[in-house]
Structure formats: C-alpha cells, structure tokens
LUMVO-298155 format. One line per field, with one value per atom (N, C-alpha, C, O, CB): residue number from 1; residue in one letter; chain; atom name; x, y, z. Coordinates in Angstrom, 3 decimals, decimal comma. Each point is the difference from the previous one (the first is absolute). Glycine has a CB too. Example, Ala and Ser with C-alpha at 12.3 -4.5 7.8 and 13.67 -1.06 7.14 Angstrom:
# residues 2
i = [1/1/1/1/1/2/2/2/2/2] .
aa = [A/A/A/A/A/S/S/S/S/S] .
ch = [A/A/A/A/A/A/A/A/A/A] .
at = [N/CA/C/O/CB/N/CA/C/O/CB] .
x = [13,190/-0,890/0,900/1,036/-2,928/1,542/0,820/-0,770/0,509/0,675] .
y = [-5,690/1,190/1,200/-0,019/-1,154/2,223/1,190/1,090/1,108/-1,736] .
z = [7,800/0,000/0,000/0,665/0,581/-1,966/0,060/0,730/0,169/-2,314] .
# end
This chain:
# residues 99
i = [1/1/1/1/1/2/2/2/2/2/3/3/3/3/3/4/4/4/4/4/5/5/5/5/5/6/6/6/6/6/7/7/7/7/7/8/8/8/8/8/9/9/9/9/9/10/10/10/10/10/11/11/11/11/11/12/12/12/12/12/13/13/13/13/13/14/14/14/14/14/15/15/15/15/15/16/16/16/16/16/17/17/17/17/17/18/18/18/18/18/19/19/19/19/19/20/20/20/20/20/21/21/21/21/21/22/22/22/22/22/23/23/23/23/23/24/24/24/24/24/25/25/25/25/25/26/26/26/26/26/27/27/27/27/27/28/28/28/28/28/29/29/29/29/29/30/30/30/30/30/31/31/31/31/31/32/32/32/32/32/33/33/33/33/33/34/34/34/34/34/35/35/35/35/35/36/36/36/36/36/37/37/37/37/37/38/38/38/38/38/39/39/39/39/39/40/40/40/40/40/41/41/41/41/41/42/42/42/42/42/43/43/43/43/43/44/44/44/44/44/45/45/45/45/45/46/46/46/46/46/47/47/47/47/47/48/48/48/48/48/49/49/49/49/49/50/50/50/50/50/51/51/51/51/51/52/52/52/52/52/53/53/53/53/53/54/54/54/54/54/55/55/55/55/55/56/56/56/56/56/57/57/57/57/57/58/58/58/58/58/59/59/59/59/59/60/60/60/60/60/61/61/61/61/61/62/62/62/62/62/63/63/63/63/63/64/64/64/64/64/65/65/65/65/65/66/66/66/66/66/67/67/67/67/67/68/68/68/68/68/69/69/69/69/69/70/70/70/70/70/71/71/71/71/71/72/72/72/72/72/73/73/73/73/73/74/74/74/74/74/75/75/75/75/75/76/76/76/76/76/77/77/77/77/77/78/78/78/78/78/79/79/79/79/79/80/80/80/80/80/81/81/81/81/81/82/82/82/82/82/83/83/83/83/83/84/84/84/84/84/85/85/85/85/85/86/86/86/86/86/87/87/87/87/87/88/88/88/88/88/89/89/89/89/89/90/90/90/90/90/91/91/91/91/91/92/92/92/92/92/93/93/93/93/93/94/94/94/94/94/95/95/95/95/95/96/96/96/96/96/97/97/97/97/97/98/98/98/98/98/99/99/99/99/99] .
aa = [M/M/M/M/M/T/T/T/T/T/P/P/P/P/P/E/E/E/E/E/Y/Y/Y/Y/Y/I/I/I/I/I/L/L/L/L/L/A/A/A/A/A/I/I/I/I/I/V/V/V/V/V/V/V/V/V/V/T/T/T/T/T/L/L/L/L/L/S/S/S/S/S/H/H/H/H/H/T/T/T/T/T/T/T/T/T/T/I/I/I/I/I/D/D/D/D/D/D/D/D/D/D/L/L/L/L/L/L/L/L/L/L/G/G/G/G/G/V/V/V/V/V/S/S/S/S/S/H/H/H/H/H/H/H/H/H/H/Q/Q/Q/Q/Q/N/N/N/N/N/I/I/I/I/I/S/S/S/S/S/R/R/R/R/R/T/T/T/T/T/R/R/R/R/R/H/H/H/H/H/I/I/I/I/I/A/A/A/A/A/M/M/M/M/M/A/A/A/A/A/L/L/L/L/L/I/I/I/I/I/K/K/K/K/K/E/E/E/E/E/N/N/N/N/N/C/C/C/C/C/N/N/N/N/N/L/L/L/L/L/G/G/G/G/G/V/V/V/V/V/V/V/V/V/V/E/E/E/E/E/I/I/I/I/I/G/G/G/G/G/H/H/H/H/H/I/I/I/I/I/F/F/F/F/F/N/N/N/N/N/R/R/R/R/R/D/D/D/D/D/H/H/H/H/H/S/S/S/S/S/A/A/A/A/A/V/V/V/V/V/S/S/S/S/S/Y/Y/Y/Y/Y/G/G/G/G/G/L/L/L/L/L/K/K/K/K/K/R/R/R/R/R/A/A/A/A/A/R/R/R/R/R/F/F/F/F/F/S/S/S/S/S/E/E/E/E/E/L/L/L/L/L/F/F/F/F/F/D/D/D/D/D/V/V/V/V/V/F/F/F/F/F/L/L/L/L/L/K/K/K/K/K/Y/Y/Y/Y/Y/N/N/N/N/N/A/A/A/A/A/Y/Y/Y/Y/Y/L/L/L/L/L/E/E/E/E/E/S/S/S/S/S/L/L/L/L/L/D/D/D/D/D/G/G/G/G/G/R/R/R/R/R/S/S/S/S/S/N/N/N/N/N/D/D/D/D/D/I/I/I/I/I/E/E/E/E/E/P/P/P/P/P/V/V/V/V/V] .
ch = [A/A/A/A/A/A/A/A/A/A/A/A/A/A/A/A/A/A/A/A/A/A/A/A/A/A/A/A/A/A/A/A/A/A/A/A/A/A/A/A/A/A/A/A/A/A/A/A/A/A/A/A/A/A/A/A/A/A/A/A/A/A/A/A/A/A/A/A/A/A/A/A/A/A/A/A/A/A/A/A/A/A/A/A/A/A/A/A/A/A/A/A/A/A/A/A/A/A/A/A/A/A/A/A/A/A/A/A/A/A/A/A/A/A/A/A/A/A/A/A/A/A/A/A/A/A/A/A/A/A/A/A/A/A/A/A/A/A/A/A/A/A/A/A/A/A/A/A/A/A/A/A/A/A/A/A/A/A/A/A/A/A/A/A/A/A/A/A/A/A/A/A/A/A/A/A/A/A/A/A/A/A/A/A/A/A/A/A/A/A/A/A/A/A/A/A/A/A/A/A/A/A/A/A/A/A/A/A/A/A/A/A/A/A/A/A/A/A/A/A/A/A/A/A/A/A/A/A/A/A/A/A/A/A/A/A/A/A/A/A/A/A/A/A/A/A/A/A/A/A/A/A/A/A/A/A/A/A/A/A/A/A/A/A/A/A/A/A/A/A/A/A/A/A/A/A/A/A/A/A/A/A/A/A/A/A/A/A/A/A/A/A/A/A/A/A/A/A/A/A/A/A/A/A/A/A/A/A/A/A/A/A/A/A/A/A/A/A/A/A/A/A/A/A/A/A/A/A/A/A/A/A/A/A/A/A/A/A/A/A/A/A/A/A/A/A/A/A/A/A/A/A/A/A/A/A/A/A/A/A/A/A/A/A/A/A/A/A/A/A/A/A/A/A/A/A/A/A/A/A/A/A/A/A/A/A/A/A/A/A/A/A/A/A/A/A/A/A/A/A/A/A/A/A/A/A/A/A/A/A/A/A/A/A/A/A/A/A/A/A/A/A/A/A/A/A/A/A/A/A/A/A/A/A/A/A/A/A/A/A/A/A/A/A/A/A/A/A/A/A/A/A/A/A/A/A/A/A/A/A/A/A/A/A/A/A/A/A/A/A/A/A/A/A/A/A/A/A/A/A/A/A/A/A/A/A/A/A/A/A/A/A/A/A/A] .
at = [N/CA/C/O/CB/N/CA/C/O/CB/N/CA/C/O/CB/N/CA/C/O/CB/N/CA/C/O/CB/N/CA/C/O/CB/N/CA/C/O/CB/N/CA/C/O/CB/N/CA/C/O/CB/N/CA/C/O/CB/N/CA/C/O/CB/N/CA/C/O/CB/N/CA/C/O/CB/N/CA/C/O/CB/N/CA/C/O/CB/N/CA/C/O/CB/N/CA/C/O/CB/N/CA/C/O/CB/N/CA/C/O/CB/N/CA/C/O/CB/N/CA/C/O/CB/N/CA/C/O/CB/N/CA/C/O/CB/N/CA/C/O/CB/N/CA/C/O/CB/N/CA/C/O/CB/N/CA/C/O/CB/N/CA/C/O/CB/N/CA/C/O/CB/N/CA/C/O/CB/N/CA/C/O/CB/N/CA/C/O/CB/N/CA/C/O/CB/N/CA/C/O/CB/N/CA/C/O/CB/N/CA/C/O/CB/N/CA/C/O/CB/N/CA/C/O/CB/N/CA/C/O/CB/N/CA/C/O/CB/N/CA/C/O/CB/N/CA/C/O/CB/N/CA/C/O/CB/N/CA/C/O/CB/N/CA/C/O/CB/N/CA/C/O/CB/N/CA/C/O/CB/N/CA/C/O/CB/N/CA/C/O/CB/N/CA/C/O/CB/N/CA/C/O/CB/N/CA/C/O/CB/N/CA/C/O/CB/N/CA/C/O/CB/N/CA/C/O/CB/N/CA/C/O/CB/N/CA/C/O/CB/N/CA/C/O/CB/N/CA/C/O/CB/N/CA/C/O/CB/N/CA/C/O/CB/N/CA/C/O/CB/N/CA/C/O/CB/N/CA/C/O/CB/N/CA/C/O/CB/N/CA/C/O/CB/N/CA/C/O/CB/N/CA/C/O/CB/N/CA/C/O/CB/N/CA/C/O/CB/N/CA/C/O/CB/N/CA/C/O/CB/N/CA/C/O/CB/N/CA/C/O/CB/N/CA/C/O/CB/N/CA/C/O/CB/N/CA/C/O/CB/N/CA/C/O/CB/N/CA/C/O/CB/N/CA/C/O/CB/N/CA/C/O/CB/N/CA/C/O/CB/N/CA/C/O/CB/N/CA/C/O/CB/N/CA/C/O/CB/N/CA/C/O/CB/N/CA/C/O/CB/N/CA/C/O/CB/N/CA/C/O/CB/N/CA/C/O/CB/N/CA/C/O/CB/N/CA/C/O/CB/N/CA/C/O/CB/N/CA/C/O/CB/N/CA/C/O/CB/N/CA/C/O/CB/N/CA/C/O/CB/N/CA/C/O/CB/N/CA/C/O/CB] .
x = [0,851/-0,851/0,902/0,986/-2,859/1,530/0,803/-0,663/-1,197/2,047/-0,069/-0,604/-1,100/-1,008/3,178/-1,989/-1,001/-1,316/-1,081/2,917/-1,727/-1,191/-0,727/-1,227/2,335/-0,356/-0,601/-0,679/-1,107/2,849/-1,085/-0,623/-1,298/-0,976/3,244/-2,276/-1,213/-1,128/-1,150/2,556/-1,091/-1,005/-0,533/-1,210/2,337/-0,224/-0,408/-0,852/-1,023/3,108/-1,676/-0,771/-1,394/-0,990/3,121/-2,206/-1,283/-0,920/-1,179/2,311/-0,603/-0,841/-0,344/-1,040/2,066/-0,163/-0,223/-0,674/-0,323/2,307/-2,192/-0,628/0,768/-0,588/-1,608/3,517/0,870/0,703/-0,295/0,627/0,584/0,787/1,461/0,411/-2,073/2,432/1,431/0,619/0,943/-0,882/-0,593/0,500/-0,263/0,815/-1,204/-0,754/-0,287/1,044/0,540/-2,996/2,732/0,933/1,417/0,711/-2,138/1,836/1,373/0,139/1,106/-0,753/-1,478/0,001/0,291/0,466/-2,073/1,318/0,355/-1,200/0,139/1,761/-3,068/-1,204/0,148/0,527/-1,886/0,874/-0,003/-1,407/-0,235/2,222/-2,918/-1,366/0,040/0,716/-1,685/0,217/0,084/-0,216/0,752/-1,542/-0,218/-0,274/1,143/0,353/-2,790/3,006/1,090/1,271/0,684/-1,705/1,351/1,232/-0,103/0,982/-0,567/-1,586/-0,191/0,178/0,664/-2,243/0,990/0,127/1,448/0,485/-2,841/3,050/1,411/0,828/0,873/-1,179/0,037/0,730/-0,237/0,923/-1,103/-1,051/-0,320/0,734/0,534/-2,785/2,276/0,721/1,486/0,613/-2,280/2,238/1,410/0,220/0,966/-0,741/-1,121/0,143/-0,149/0,728/-1,613/-0,051/-0,173/1,218/0,411/-2,889/3,047/1,216/1,146/0,775/-1,545/0,880/1,057/-0,144/0,991/-0,895/-1,321/-0,227/0,174/0,444/-1,992/1,205/-0,046/1,156/0,222/-2,624/3,132/1,039/1,416/0,964/-2,621/1,788/1,323/0,845/1,184/-1,309/-0,501/0,708/0,204/-0,801/-0,174/2,036/0,268/-0,724/-0,639/2,846/-2,097/-0,718/0,531/-0,759/0,318/1,716/0,552/-0,583/-0,393/2,518/-2,180/-0,567/-1,485/-0,478/2,163/-2,403/-1,420/-0,159/-0,915/0,396/1,407/-0,019/0,159/-0,637/1,567/-0,090/0,172/-1,295/-0,327/2,750/-3,149/-1,275/-0,992/-0,697/1,090/-0,454/-0,994/0,532/-0,702/-0,347/2,274/0,624/0,056/-0,334/-0,482/1,251/0,121/1,317/0,624/-3,126/2,915/1,235/-0,286/-1,155/2,120/0,104/-0,154/-0,772/-0,714/2,843/-2,001/-0,702/-1,510/-0,778/2,810/-2,454/-1,425/-0,557/-1,129/1,445/0,473/-0,434/-0,087/-0,966/2,029/-0,073/-0,030/-1,227/-0,652/3,148/-2,811/-1,193/-1,253/-0,904/2,087/-1,230/-1,148/-0,192/-1,130/1,466/0,763/-0,084/-0,569/-0,804/2,754/-1,529/-0,523/-1,492/-0,776/3,048/-2,663/-1,410/-0,875/-1,126/1,839/-0,209/-0,793/-0,325/-1,078/2,144/-0,170/-0,227/-1,203/-0,637/3,073/-2,754/-1,114/-1,304/-1,025/2,666/-1,597/-1,187/-0,843/0,520/0,717/-2,524/-0,899/-0,071/-0,310/-1,022/1,613/-0,022/1,159/-0,098/-1,027/2,219/1,154/-0,368/0,452/1,073/-2,337/-0,440/-0,809/0,121/-0,141/-0,803/-0,793/0,918/-0,200/-1,699/2,896/0,924/0,834/0,302/-0,225/0,298/0,751/-0,842/0,500/0,809/-2,581/-0,882/-0,185/-0,024/-1,153/1,049/-0,130/1,280/-0,042/-1,572/2,744/1,289/0,104/0,479/0,575/-1,494/0,011/-0,921/0,311/0,189/-1,624/-0,924/0,658/-0,111/-1,835/2,628/0,679/1,055/0,144/-0,556/1,144/1,012/-0,649/0,581/0,918/-2,703/-0,680/-0,473/-0,230/-0,479/0,565/-0,401/1,111/-0,242/-1,295/2,750/1,145/0,219/0,067/-0,478/0,522/0,317/-1,178/0,185/1,965/-3,359/-1,174/-0,628/-1,075/0,678/1,041/-0,611/0,577/0,632/-0,999/0,160/0,539/-0,966/0,239/1,107/-2,433/-0,976/0,387/-0,602/-1,125/2,711/0,452/1,309/0,982/-2,128/1,145/1,175/0,907/-0,494/-0,820/2,627/0,920/-0,100/-0,305/1,846/-1,278/-0,056/1,333/0,143/-1,920] .
y = [-1,172/1,172/1,241/0,060/-1,307/2,213/1,218/1,146/-0,050/-0,707/1,784/1,162/0,633/0,459/-0,053/-0,377/0,585/-0,775/0,588/0,224/-2,131/-0,845/0,234/0,095/-1,820/1,817/0,254/1,361/0,139/-1,577/2,438/1,323/-0,043/0,659/0,396/-1,825/-0,133/-0,627/0,426/-0,633/-0,794/-0,654/0,983/0,121/-2,361/2,930/0,938/1,121/0,366/-0,901/1,078/1,063/-0,502/0,705/0,320/-2,229/-0,570/-0,201/0,348/-1,469/0,564/-0,312/1,215/0,026/-2,261/3,231/1,151/1,171/1,009/-1,724/0,577/1,063/1,309/1,079/-2,175/0,984/1,170/-0,018/-0,837/0,867/0,886/0,017/-0,204/0,163/1,359/-1,873/-0,169/1,334/0,041/-1,935/2,988/1,333/0,294/0,640/0,151/-1,261/0,168/-0,725/0,566/-0,363/-1,450/-0,795/0,539/-0,017/-1,953/2,442/0,475/1,493/0,542/-2,340/2,453/1,437/0,371/-0,819/1,026/1,055/0,544/0,186/0,580/0,552/-1,610/0,205/-0,604/-1,099/1,096/0,765/-0,487/-0,383/-0,245/1,686/-1,490/-0,400/-1,407/-0,867/2,329/-1,683/-1,242/-1,242/-0,968/2,229/-1,248/-1,181/-0,298/-1,160/1,649/0,548/-0,204/-0,422/-0,914/2,603/-1,052/-0,383/-1,417/-0,742/3,160/-2,794/-1,366/-1,012/-1,024/1,882/-0,563/-0,882/-0,063/-1,072/1,610/0,590/0,037/-0,878/-0,742/3,066/-2,242/-0,813/-1,488/-0,808/2,678/-2,222/-1,402/-0,472/-1,109/1,393/0,556/-0,361/-0,210/-0,932/2,236/-0,446/-0,156/-1,338/-0,705/3,196/-2,836/-1,247/-1,220/-0,982/2,143/-1,097/-1,122/-0,163/-1,122/1,487/0,738/-0,069/-0,572/-0,818/2,789/-1,552/-0,525/-1,509/-0,729/2,934/-2,677/-1,425/-0,861/-1,144/1,800/-0,119/-0,824/0,186/-0,852/0,933/1,001/0,289/-0,048/0,191/1,205/-1,649/-0,118/1,253/-0,090/-2,394/3,649/1,265/0,637/-0,199/0,518/0,436/0,733/1,329/0,393/-1,506/1,801/1,265/1,073/0,869/-1,452/0,539/0,984/-0,204/0,963/-0,855/-1,357/-0,288/0,349/0,551/-2,384/1,511/0,350/1,518/0,534/-2,668/2,818/1,460/0,579/0,999/-1,047/-0,566/0,475/-0,137/0,864/-1,503/-0,433/-0,207/1,098/0,529/-3,021/2,833/0,952/1,429/0,875/-2,768/2,132/1,326/0,494/1,146/-0,634/-1,413/0,324/-0,533/-0,873/0,827/0,581/-0,509/-1,238/-0,348/2,671/-2,976/-1,277/0,141/-0,923/0,178/1,887/0,155/0,115/-0,491/1,610/-0,482/0,078/-1,383/-0,319/2,654/-3,155/-1,365/-0,824/-0,736/0,888/-0,032/-0,739/0,369/-0,873/0,779/1,370/0,453/-0,586/-0,468/2,593/-2,096/-0,541/-1,481/-0,471/2,203/-2,471/-1,440/-0,272/-0,914/0,535/1,175/-0,173/0,333/-0,703/1,258/0,506/0,400/-1,040/-0,251/2,653/-3,000/-0,979/-1,211/-0,579/1,353/-1,160/-1,176/0,182/-0,979/0,503/1,720/0,265/0,287/0,272/0,602/-0,935/0,311/-1,252/-1,061/2,924/-1,731/-1,126/-0,333/-1,133/1,776/0,321/-0,254/-0,881/-0,695/2,885/-2,166/-0,807/-1,480/-0,731/2,452/-2,164/-1,396/-0,346/-1,096/1,164/0,873/-0,225/-0,175/-0,906/2,245/-0,482/-0,106/-1,275/-0,599/3,086/-2,907/-1,248/-1,197/-0,909/1,921/-1,008/-1,090/-0,006/-1,059/1,181/1,061/0,077/-0,474/-0,679/2,586/-1,543/-0,435/-1,526/-0,618/2,789/-2,770/-1,461/-0,621/-1,040/1,219/0,463/-0,481/0,034/-0,956/1,766/0,287/0,098/-1,086/-0,582/3,044/-2,731/-1,055/-1,366/-0,880/2,246/-1,543/-1,284/-0,222/-1,138/1,275/0,939/-0,131/-0,576/-0,439/2,359/-1,916/-0,616/0,553/-0,744/-1,313/3,392/0,618/0,234/0,449/-1,504/0,766/0,172/1,375/0,243/-2,674/3,339/1,308/1,068/0,948/-1,613/0,519/0,941/1,131/0,764/-2,611/1,965/1,038/1,357/1,004/-2,756/1,817/1,269/0,343/-0,735/0,326/1,539/0,424/0,850/0,861/-0,934/-0,146/0,871/1,430/0,231/-2,175/2,899/1,408/0,466/1,161/-0,751] .
z = [0,000/0,000/0,000/0,734/0,498/-2,045/-0,117/0,774/0,283/-2,547/2,603/0,657/-0,850/0,538/0,622/-2,468/-0,884/0,064/-0,004/-1,497/1,561/0,084/1,327/0,032/-1,509/2,557/1,311/0,014/0,521/0,579/-1,669/-0,071/-0,803/0,357/-0,176/-1,258/-0,807/0,802/-0,107/-1,945/2,849/0,835/1,047/0,187/-0,548/1,032/1,045/-0,587/0,579/0,721/-2,436/-0,640/-0,377/0,196/-1,068/0,339/-0,397/1,195/-0,058/-1,853/2,987/1,158/0,854/0,657/-0,657/-0,009/0,877/-0,708/0,627/0,663/-2,595/-0,784/0,093/0,074/0,292/-0,369/-0,058/-1,352/-0,853/3,390/-2,721/-1,223/0,340/1,149/-2,261/0,120/0,209/0,399/0,790/-2,458/1,118/0,374/1,471/0,664/-3,009/2,860/1,426/0,848/0,951/-1,465/0,164/0,799/-0,053/1,005/-1,419/-0,735/-0,156/0,276/-0,002/-1,669/1,907/0,232/1,445/0,793/-2,643/2,170/1,312/0,925/1,077/-2,175/0,697/0,795/1,396/0,176/-2,282/3,097/1,377/0,449/1,183/-0,695/-1,434/0,329/0,591/-0,501/-1,352/2,895/0,758/-0,858/0,118/1,852/-2,824/-0,819/-0,962/-0,214/0,397/-0,753/-0,951/0,709/-0,460/-1,057/2,618/0,692/0,571/-0,012/0,565/-0,056/0,495/-1,138/0,165/1,614/-2,908/-1,159/-0,467/-0,363/-0,315/0,682/-0,367/0,938/-0,451/-0,463/2,199/0,983/-0,229/0,108/1,548/-1,969/-0,281/-1,245/-0,030/1,101/-2,097/-1,225/0,298/-0,520/-0,859/2,208/0,385/0,693/-0,291/0,521/0,685/0,753/-0,910/0,147/1,892/-2,967/-0,929/-0,906/-0,296/0,351/-0,488/-0,815/0,825/-0,496/-0,879/2,616/0,884/0,168/-0,056/1,273/-1,012/0,239/-1,241/0,094/1,696/-2,943/-1,203/-0,968/-0,860/1,119/-0,139/-0,999/0,552/-0,742/-0,409/2,445/0,604/-0,246/-0,322/0,019/0,459/-0,152/1,364/0,913/-3,214/2,432/1,222/0,018/-0,976/1,124/0,980/0,141/-0,945/-0,429/2,805/-2,703/-0,931/-1,397/-0,659/2,014/-1,801/-1,329/-0,056/-0,992/0,688/1,365/0,047/-0,003/-0,627/1,884/-0,561/0,002/-1,392/-0,334/2,622/-3,100/-1,377/-0,797/-0,814/0,915/0,132/-0,710/0,368/-0,866/0,832/1,319/0,493/0,136/0,506/0,686/-1,635/0,104/1,441/0,299/-2,596/3,184/1,417/0,536/-0,602/0,867/0,872/0,592/0,843/0,248/-0,236/0,422/0,701/1,302/0,393/-1,413/1,700/1,271/-0,218/0,818/0,151/-2,055/-0,314/-0,314/0,375/-1,243/0,182/-0,314/1,287/0,200/-2,500/3,161/1,270/0,813/0,573/-0,570/0,052/0,704/-0,651/0,692/-0,027/-1,986/-0,714/0,243/0,135/-1,845/1,766/0,263/1,386/0,182/-1,704/2,494/1,360/0,053/0,648/0,295/-1,618/-0,005/-0,699/0,430/-0,415/-1,075/-0,749/0,851/-0,136/-1,974/2,970/0,844/0,909/0,389/-0,461/0,416/0,906/-0,737/0,623/1,012/-2,936/-0,786/-0,207/-0,345/-0,802/1,358/-0,233/-1,487/-0,368/2,398/-2,874/-1,437/-0,442/-1,012/0,694/1,069/-0,369/-0,033/-0,881/1,890/-0,062/0,021/-1,243/-0,545/3,041/-2,937/-1,201/-1,203/-0,809/1,779/-1,089/-1,120/0,075/-1,032/0,915/1,318/0,140/-0,436/-0,663/2,549/-1,513/-0,418/-1,513/-0,627/2,835/-2,785/-1,451/-0,678/-1,026/1,268/0,340/-0,528/0,046/-0,952/1,703/0,334/0,108/-1,041/-0,580/3,034/-2,681/-1,027/-1,378/-0,767/2,142/-1,689/-1,293/-0,156/-1,075/1,071/1,068/-0,059/-0,199/-0,635/2,113/-0,936/-0,154/-1,431/-0,408/2,790/-3,143/-1,395/-0,867/-1,124/1,448/0,203/-0,673/-1,409/-0,978/2,318/-1,413/-1,278/-0,911/-1,131/1,341/0,241/-0,851/0,144/-0,550/0,722/0,554/0,271/-0,919/0,467/1,924/-3,663/-0,952/-0,326/-0,935/0,011/1,680/-0,300/0,560/-0,378/0,351/0,913/0,555/-0,682/0,100/2,143/-2,938/-0,741/0,882/0,728/-2,866/2,094/0,723/-0,519/-1,170/1,563/0,496/-0,400/-0,509/-0,382/2,049] .
# end
C-alpha cells in the first residue's frame, strides 16, 4: 500500500479533499482526518516521521503530535477496520484510485 493510496481512501471516506489534508487548515475535522491519515501511512508504509512530514509539508514534530492525537480518535478505529477489510480483499479493491 502506498501513501497516495491511503490518502485516496481517507479522502473518499472522510469527504475531504487532498488539498484539505495537505493544506494548513486547523479546522478540527480536517486536522483530525489529517492525523488519522498520518497514522495509517505510518502503520502501512513503514515510513518515518520525517518522510511522512514531507508528504504533508510538515516537520517531524508536527507528525509526531499528529500520530499521538490519532491514537485517541474514535475515527482511527473505523479506518483501521476498513484497512483490514481492504487487506482481506486480497488485491481486489481497485475501485479506489490513488490521488
């Protein structure tokens, strides 16, 4: 799974845009979704906080904070379950296009 694919999934499920996730908005819904996307990328792509920071145009400390916040979000569990569902499809989930 690539970071682009994860971002596509998060954007699709959260009804946000890629510009929202990669932008500077501090709106609670967008920042929460951004933190969840960071955590999913960390779990699935084996990237460090610096690399994730490059994706989101943030420094490593902002990513570390986002990862901690995502763990406390009830939405994170929903995304993890969806991620497990996608993995159970065994490559048959080609309906979501990477951004």
